[in-house]
C-alpha positions as CSV (number, residue, x, y, z in Angstrom):
1,X,52.9,-10.6,-91.0
2,X,55.4,-7.8,-90.5
3,X,54.2,-5.1,-88.1
4,X,55.8,-1.7,-87.9
5,X,55.0,1.2,-85.6
6,X,55.5,4.7,-87.0
7,X,55.0,6.7,-83.7
8,X,56.5,6.3,-80.3
9,X,54.2,3.5,-79.3
10,X,54.6,0.4,-77.2
11,X,51.4,-1.6,-77.9
12,X,50.1,-4.4,-75.8
13,X,46.9,-6.4,-76.2
14,X,45.6,-7.7,-72.9
15,X,42.4,-8.8,-71.2
16,X,40.5,-6.2,-69.2
17,X,40.4,-7.2,-65.6
18,X,40.7,-5.5,-62.2
19,X,44.5,-5.1,-62.6
20,X,44.2,-3.5,-66.1
21,X,41.1,-1.4,-65.7
22,X,43.2,1.6,-64.7
23,X,44.1,1.9,-68.4
24,X,40.5,2.5,-69.5
25,X,40.2,5.7,-67.5
26,X,39.6,8.6,-69.9
27,X,38.7,6.3,-72.8
28,X,36.2,8.0,-75.2
29,X,35.2,6.6,-78.6
30,X,32.6,9.2,-79.2
31,X,29.6,6.9,-78.4
32,X,28.2,7.1,-74.9
33,X,26.6,3.7,-75.0
34,X,29.9,2.0,-76.0
35,X,31.9,4.1,-73.5
36,X,29.5,3.1,-70.7
37,X,29.7,-0.6,-71.7
38,X,33.5,-0.5,-71.4
39,X,33.5,1.2,-68.0
40,X,30.5,-0.6,-66.4
41,X,30.6,-4.1,-68.0
42,X,34.1,-4.5,-69.4
43,X,35.3,-6.6,-66.6
44,X,32.1,-8.7,-66.3
45,X,33.1,-12.1,-67.7
46,X,29.5,-13.3,-67.5
47,X,28.6,-10.8,-70.3
48,X,31.8,-11.0,-72.5
49,X,35.5,-11.1,-72.3
50,X,37.0,-7.7,-73.1
51,X,40.4,-7.2,-74.6
52,X,42.1,-3.7,-74.6
53,X,44.9,-2.4,-76.8
54,X,47.2,-0.3,-74.6
55,X,49.9,2.1,-75.5
56,X,52.3,1.3,-72.6
57,X,54.2,4.5,-73.0
58,X,51.1,6.8,-72.3
59,X,49.3,4.1,-70.3
60,X,46.2,4.8,-72.4
61,X,43.7,2.4,-74.0
62,X,43.7,2.9,-77.8
63,X,40.8,0.6,-78.5
64,X,39.0,-2.5,-77.2
65,X,36.7,-5.4,-78.3
66,X,34.6,-7.8,-76.3
67,X,33.8,-11.4,-77.3
68,X,30.9,-13.6,-76.3
69,X,29.2,-16.8,-77.5
70,X,26.4,-16.4,-80.1
71,X,24.2,-18.4,-82.5
72,X,23.5,-17.7,-86.1
73,X,20.2,-19.2,-87.3
74,X,20.1,-20.5,-90.8
75,X,16.9,-21.1,-92.8
76,X,17.3,-23.7,-95.5
77,X,15.3,-23.6,-98.7
78,X,12.9,-26.3,-97.4
79,X,12.1,-24.0,-94.4
80,X,14.0,-26.1,-91.8
81,X,16.0,-23.9,-89.4
82,X,19.2,-25.0,-87.8
83,X,21.6,-23.3,-85.4
84,X,25.2,-22.5,-86.2
85,X,27.6,-21.7,-83.3
86,X,29.3,-18.3,-83.5
87,X,31.5,-15.9,-81.6
88,X,30.1,-12.4,-81.4
89,X,32.2,-9.2,-81.4
90,X,29.9,-7.7,-78.7
91,X,31.6,-4.3,-78.8
92,X,34.5,-2.8,-80.7
93,X,35.8,0.8,-80.5
94,X,38.8,3.0,-80.9
95,X,39.4,6.1,-78.8
96,X,38.7,9.4,-80.7
97,X,42.4,10.4,-80.3
98,X,43.4,7.4,-82.5
99,X,40.4,7.1,-84.9
100,X,41.6,7.4,-88.5
101,X,45.3,7.5,-87.6
102,X,47.6,5.3,-89.8
103,X,50.4,4.8,-87.3
104,X,50.8,1.0,-87.8
105,X,52.3,-0.7,-90.8
106,X,51.3,-4.3,-91.8
107,X,53.4,-5.8,-94.5
108,X,54.6,-2.4,-95.7
109,X,51.1,-0.8,-95.8
110,X,50.0,1.9,-93.3
111,X,46.7,1.0,-91.6
112,X,44.5,2.5,-89.0
113,X,44.3,1.3,-85.4
114,X,40.8,0.0,-86.1
115,X,42.2,-2.1,-89.0
116,X,45.0,-3.5,-86.8
117,X,42.7,-4.2,-83.8
118,X,40.2,-6.0,-86.0
119,X,42.9,-8.3,-87.3
120,X,44.0,-9.0,-83.7
121,X,40.4,-9.7,-82.8
122,X,40.1,-12.2,-85.7
123,X,43.2,-14.0,-84.5
124,X,41.9,-14.4,-81.0
125,X,38.5,-15.6,-82.4
126,X,40.2,-18.2,-84.5
127,X,42.3,-19.4,-81.6
128,X,39.2,-19.8,-79.4
129,X,37.4,-21.7,-82.2
130,X,40.4,-24.0,-82.8
131,X,41.3,-24.6,-79.2
132,X,38.5,-24.0,-76.8
133,X,34.9,-24.1,-78.3
134,X,33.4,-25.1,-81.5
135,X,32.3,-22.2,-83.6
136,X,31.7,-21.6,-87.3
137,X,30.9,-17.9,-87.6
138,X,31.8,-14.4,-86.4
139,X,28.8,-12.2,-85.7
140,X,28.3,-8.6,-84.7
141,X,26.0,-5.6,-84.8
142,X,27.7,-2.7,-86.5
143,X,27.1,1.0,-86.0
144,X,27.0,3.1,-89.1
145,X,30.5,4.3,-88.4
146,X,31.8,0.7,-88.4
147,X,30.1,-0.7,-91.5
148,X,33.0,0.1,-93.9
149,X,35.7,-1.4,-91.6
150,X,33.7,-4.6,-91.1
151,X,32.9,-5.0,-94.9
152,X,36.4,-4.0,-96.3
153,X,38.8,-5.3,-93.6
154,X,36.7,-7.9,-92.0
155,X,34.9,-9.2,-95.1
156,X,31.7,-9.5,-93.0
157,X,28.3,-9.7,-94.8
158,X,25.2,-7.9,-93.8
159,X,22.6,-10.4,-92.6
160,X,20.1,-11.2,-95.3
161,X,16.9,-13.2,-95.5
162,X,18.8,-16.5,-95.3
163,X,20.5,-15.8,-92.0
164,X,19.0,-14.4,-88.8
165,X,20.7,-13.4,-85.6
166,X,19.1,-14.7,-82.4
167,X,19.8,-11.6,-80.4
168,X,18.4,-8.0,-80.9
169,X,19.8,-4.7,-79.7
170,X,17.5,-1.7,-79.8
171,X,19.4,1.1,-78.1
172,X,21.2,2.4,-81.2
173,X,20.8,1.8,-84.9
174,X,22.8,-1.3,-85.7
175,X,23.3,-3.6,-88.7
176,X,23.7,-7.3,-88.0
177,X,26.7,-8.9,-89.8
178,X,28.4,-12.3,-90.1
179,X,31.2,-14.3,-91.7
180,X,32.8,-17.7,-91.4
181,X,35.7,-17.9,-89.0
182,X,38.0,-19.9,-91.1
183,X,37.5,-17.9,-94.3
184,X,39.9,-15.0,-93.8
185,X,43.5,-16.2,-94.3
């Protein structure tokens, strides 16, 4: 994959921790729940591991995602249920200053920061599944704003009658989605 930057940017993807949390100051994705999650829980490894995409020139966070372990319950035709291990994208957001901007080129095509960050997220999920824990699926709960990105770029499916998530979120309208980890090359 050939990556090209069209603006004066110096991008770095790193784990959010006490040393890097200074970069999230001023982050605003337009969703108060997600902004508060980043600021209040982003460094809490007991909840999820958070990765931030930083522009090192401006020292600002362009976007972030958090990953945690999850389960996807599958109901077979005979009614038997079984659990599938999964890695959940717990949160995913782009700062409003960067939403919709196509300042990154991937293999000659200009893409948004959200597109780029989702691809980086999938790479990390795959690395985790290949090297650290067994997992078969990617799961997430999408806001209405994120549905097209997850369907088109991420090739995620909306949960149907056959699959059920084991977790629920009731603070904002969300759509549960899933896909196989090793089905996106």
